[in-house]
N, C-alpha and C positions, 0 to 999 in steps of 0.2 A: 800043375797043380794047385787048387786054391784051398786052404784048409781054415776054419772057422770053428773057433770055440770059444763058450764063455767062462773057461777056465783060466787064471792067470798063466802064463808060464813061468815056471820056477826057475831061477837060475843055479847052476850047479856050483859057482862060486860065490864068494861074498863080496857084495856089491865094491867094497871098498880095494878091492884087489882086479875090478875089470876097469876098463877103458873103453868108452863111447866115443868115436870118432864122427863129426859132422863136418862135411865139405860146405865150405860157405853158408855157417849157420846164422840166417838174417830172417826174420820174422817168424815164421811159425816152427821152422826147425830150431830156432834160439828157444823158442818157450818149449820146444822136445827137451833141449838140452838141458835147459835149466828144470824140468821135471826131472830127468833123470840123476841130474846134480844133487838134487832133493832127496832122492832115494838112495845116495852114496857113490854114484858110480862118478868116476873121475870124465873129465869132458876134455878131448882134445879138439882144437879148430885148423883145419885146413882152408886157407884161403888162395883162391884163385885170382886172376887180376880182372875176373869179371865184376869183384867187388871193389868198392873205395873205401878209405880209411873211415870215413863217418858211418857207412853201413855195417862197420866193424865192432861198433859199441853196444854191448847187449843191452844198456839202458834205453837205448833208442826203441827198443821192444818191450819193454816192461819188465827188463829182467836185470836188472841194478844189481842184485846180488850174485849173478853168475861170474863164476871164476873158472879160466880154462886151464887145464894144468899145463898145456903149452900151447902155442899157436905157429904153425908153419906157414910162411907167406911165398907164394907161388913170386920167382924172381929174387927173393932174397935166401930162402932156405931150400927151394926146389925147384928144378924147370923140368921142363919136357918138351920135346919137339916131334915132329912126325908122327902124332896120335899116340903116343905113349905115355898120356897123361897116367892113364890107370896102372900100369907098370910103377911108373916112377912115386907114385903116391902110397901103393902097396909097399913098397922098399922104404918110404919115410917111414910107413905108420908102422913097419916091425921093427924098426931102429928105434922110435919112440919107445913102442911096447917095452923094448929089451931094456934100453936105459931107464926104464923109470918101474921096471921089473912089475908089469903090469900084464892080463890078459885080455886082449881085444875081445871085447863082446860085441861089438857091431860097428858100421860104418852106414852113415846115412848121408845121402847128397842133398842138400840144400838147393837153395835157388839158383845161385851162380853156375856151378857144375855142369846143372842137369840142362841150363840152357846153352851151354857151351859144347855140349856133346851130341 
């Protein structure tokens, strides 16, 4: 189903209580993260092995003021094998939300994760 509206979607939770997760927030998804951050949402970055250290710098994409609530790096903070990446990321996300007492408002796949799956 495809739904289009010209009215903005109203969140039921105040922005400071919500967590938006972005997997591999590089390029356009980094700018999306910055915009969501400006609106008061907390941002969590989940990095896969498809991104290198230089790509993880928000300033590279014109987002120098962007600060992540947390960053989780594949191989350091989480690992998955046999195609179970989604389940592992979901588990990590739920634990992070519980730890920071935030409600997950959404999860966006950035460049790298969508390339690898």
